[in-house]
NUMAR-625147 format. One line per 10 residues: number of its first residue (from 1); their letters; for each residue x, y, z of C-alpha. Coordinates in nm, 3 decimals, decimal comma, padded with zeros to 5 digits. Example, Ala and Ser with C-alpha at 12.3 -4.5 7.8 and 13.67 -1.06 7.14 Angstrom:
// NUMAR-625147
1) AS) 01,230 -00,450 00,780; 01,367 -00,106 00,714 .
This chain:
// NUMAR-625147
1) MRNEMRLYKP) 06,571 -02,379 03,178; 06,646 -02,019 03,057; 06,618 -01,719 03,265; 06,250 -01,725 03,396; 06,266 -01,353 03,460; 06,234 -01,288 03,057; 05,882 -01,391 03,110; 05,679 -01,097 03,154; 05,291 -01,104 03,180; 05,165 -01,167 02,829 .
11) EAMIFDMDGT) 04,880 -01,009 02,665; 04,814 -01,340 02,509; 04,908 -01,707 02,497; 04,929 -01,921 02,193; 04,891 -02,292 02,221; 05,017 -02,561 02,012; 04,738 -02,853 01,986; 04,903 -03,207 02,007; 05,086 -03,308 02,298; 05,010 -02,966 02,452 .
21) LFQTETALLP) 04,629 -02,950 02,503; 04,539 -03,267 02,330; 04,634 -03,630 02,428; 04,691 -03,688 02,061; 04,761 -04,066 02,105; 04,379 -04,118 02,221; 04,244 -04,029 01,883; 04,550 -04,084 01,660; 04,656 -04,454 01,725; 04,300 -04,624 01,675 .
31) AYHQMFDILR) 04,269 -04,407 01,368; 04,614 -04,481 01,253; 04,549 -04,864 01,265; 04,213 -04,804 01,084; 04,383 -04,610 00,809; 04,622 -04,855 00,727; 04,355 -05,139 00,709; 04,171 -04,923 00,470; 04,483 -04,845 00,251; 04,544 -05,223 00,215 .
41) AEGLYTGETP) 04,171 -05,311 00,137; 04,217 -05,031 -00,125; 04,544 -05,157 -00,251; 04,717 -04,873 -00,190; 04,947 -05,031 00,058; 05,103 -05,355 00,135; 05,281 -05,493 00,418; 05,268 -05,454 00,799; 05,129 -05,111 00,947; 05,459 -04,914 01,037 .
51) PERLILGSLG) 05,534 -04,909 01,410; 05,333 -04,631 01,606; 05,660 -04,497 01,736; 05,714 -04,360 01,380; 05,412 -04,124 01,376; 05,409 -04,044 01,733; 05,765 -03,931 01,713; 05,671 -03,730 01,402; 05,403 -03,517 01,582; 05,457 -03,151 01,536 .
61) MLLEEIWKIV) 05,592 -03,158 01,196; 05,369 -03,080 00,878; 05,180 -03,356 00,735; 05,412 -03,388 00,422; 05,728 -03,445 00,648; 05,529 -03,694 00,883; 05,464 -03,913 00,575; 05,823 -03,936 00,455; 05,906 -04,074 00,791; 05,617 -04,308 00,826 .
71) IPDADENVRS) 05,568 -04,420 00,453; 05,867 -04,282 00,269; 05,799 -04,498 -00,040; 05,457 -04,421 -00,100; 05,345 -04,194 -00,395; 05,164 -03,849 -00,356; 04,828 -04,022 -00,425; 04,868 -04,281 -00,141; 04,987 -03,984 00,087; 04,694 -03,755 -00,004 .
81) RANDLLLDLQ) 04,466 -04,063 00,056; 04,629 -04,117 00,385; 04,560 -03,728 00,487; 04,190 -03,759 00,421; 04,172 -04,078 00,590; 04,346 -04,004 00,899; 04,135 -03,703 00,920; 03,796 -03,854 00,891; 03,890 -04,136 01,123; 04,030 -03,928 01,408 .
91) LEVLKGGEAL) 03,713 -03,726 01,383; 03,509 -04,045 01,425; 03,706 -04,124 01,734; 03,661 -03,784 01,876; 03,272 -03,808 01,799; 03,275 -04,133 01,993; 03,398 -03,951 02,331; 03,721 -04,145 02,358; 03,977 -03,879 02,304; 04,106 -03,680 02,603 .
101) LYPDVKETLE) 04,255 -03,362 02,679; 04,552 -03,344 02,925; 04,446 -03,281 03,288; 04,328 -02,947 03,385; 04,359 -02,803 03,058; 03,992 -02,685 03,006; 03,990 -02,540 03,390; 04,320 -02,359 03,323; 04,224 -02,206 03,002; 03,882 -02,093 03,162 .
111) QLRERGVRLF) 04,094 -01,912 03,432; 04,351 -01,757 03,195; 04,055 -01,588 03,033; 03,899 -01,469 03,339; 04,238 -01,303 03,411; 04,198 -01,141 03,073; 04,445 -01,320 02,883; 04,355 -01,373 02,500; 04,397 -01,728 02,398; 04,514 -01,858 02,062 .
121) VASNGLEGYV) 04,577 -02,177 01,872; 04,852 -02,243 01,605; 04,907 -02,603 01,482; 05,078 -02,740 01,198; 04,784 -02,982 01,135; 04,491 -02,950 00,894; 04,214 -02,695 00,950; 03,938 -02,966 01,005; 04,140 -03,151 01,238; 04,247 -02,865 01,468 .
131) KGVSDALGIA) 03,904 -02,705 01,483; 03,753 -03,050 01,512; 03,950 -03,137 01,830; 03,869 -02,809 02,024; 03,501 -02,859 01,916; 03,487 -03,215 02,015; 03,659 -03,152 02,353; 03,453 -02,848 02,448; 03,717 -02,552 02,448; 03,652 -02,428 02,094 .
141) SLFESQYSAG) 03,481 -02,106 02,260; 03,785 -02,039 02,473; 04,016 -01,921 02,172; 03,968 -01,594 01,993; 04,109 -01,766 01,705; 04,252 -02,085 01,592; 04,546 -02,109 01,324; 04,647 -02,411 01,126; 04,931 -02,478 00,861; 04,646 -02,686 00,666 .
151) EYQTATKVLL) 04,432 -02,341 00,658; 04,683 -02,095 00,575; 04,960 -02,310 00,384; 05,245 -02,176 00,588; 05,572 -02,361 00,536; 05,679 -02,312 00,903; 05,522 -02,260 01,237; 05,743 -01,949 01,268; 05,537 -01,785 00,977; 05,219 -01,921 01,110 .
161) VEMLLNAHNV) 05,257 -01,751 01,446; 05,383 -01,441 01,262; 05,062 -01,442 01,060; 04,840 -01,480 01,382; 05,044 -01,190 01,570; 04,985 -00,946 01,290; 04,619 -01,029 01,210; 04,523 -01,011 01,589; 04,769 -00,701 01,677; 04,900 -00,909 01,952 .
171) RSAWMVGDRS) 05,198 -00,722 02,126; 05,325 -00,978 02,373; 05,266 -01,349 02,394; 05,376 -01,659 02,532; 05,421 -01,967 02,290; 05,310 -02,284 02,468; 05,410 -02,608 02,331; 05,590 -02,941 02,323; 05,812 -02,954 02,005; 06,116 -02,772 01,861 .
181) SDVQAGRGNG) 05,886 -02,621 01,609; 05,696 -02,462 01,902; 06,010 -02,311 02,046; 06,122 -02,195 01,712; 05,805 -02,043 01,655; 05,850 -01,841 01,981; 06,199 -01,755 01,921; 06,136 -01,654 01,561; 05,871 -01,384 01,697; 06,049 -01,270 02,000 .
191) LGVIGCAYAD) 05,784 -01,451 02,222; 05,845 -01,605 02,580; 05,843 -01,989 02,545; 05,685 -02,260 02,754; 05,777 -02,605 02,681; 05,533 -02,873 02,772; 05,754 -03,157 02,900; 05,449 -03,396 02,980; 05,371 -03,564 02,641; 05,497 -03,950 02,617 .
201) FGANKELEDA) 05,616 -03,903 02,251; 05,783 -03,561 02,286; 06,169 -03,565 02,300; 06,272 -03,346 02,611; 06,587 -03,216 02,433; 06,334 -03,036 02,187; 06,237 -02,795 02,468; 06,605 -02,713 02,583; 06,580 -02,349 02,454; 06,245 -02,278 02,622 .
211) DVKITKFGQL) 06,237 -02,010 02,885; 06,046 -02,263 03,129; 05,965 -02,625 03,120; 05,639 -02,709 03,288; 05,536 -03,084 03,379; 05,156 -03,006 03,442; 04,946 -02,772 03,229; 04,796 -02,627 03,520; 05,144 -02,453 03,608; 05,059 -02,207 03,370 .
221) LELYDNAPSA) 04,864 -02,023 03,608; 05,120 -02,000 03,861; 05,364 -01,877 03,579; 05,134 -01,625 03,477; 05,049 -01,505 03,802; 05,414 -01,459 03,930; 05,538 -01,299 03,611; 05,614 -00,942 03,635; 05,437 -00,679 03,408; 05,629 -00,540 03,145 .
């Protein structure tokens, strides 16, 4: 943990989606296995489904980087089909009501909004996935805007967050996320960084440079209320 007094009360908070707001595995893993069943049926993939740990350990990366780890020998056509399938199948799981937010996410976001905090999402995922998750789980209306690498074609989350800050004239913010890409996005834009250390698939060492680590999403309220004004 760094010096907590660096954290002044922010105008806005920017949230990662997977492993921060959303229990990704509740939609991802059923879709992941269905995806490989379809790829095999279509003759695009042979062999066993790669271990779940490969995709869970890759969350937070851009999709092109994820597939290099999960299906390194697959060509671009297979990876493109995997992108489309995984998105569609996860959205189907979401519609079925089986996917879950982390505990207290919606309530905490609502209370932050009541305190006047501007709320945003910045994710390395596809646009349809990011907005589909927030729509299906009833939190879309709480965000001023949702930014995704899939929509804006940014090479890094640092650039994605920079674009968000400039577009919405955000002068101070906390970046809230569970992966090193979130820490880098915050650090690269001079933001306070809150590391979410509750996702089972996150590597805690990725959050070593966060200002504060939280083990429950609801702790954000206490951090905000106790932070001094700039």
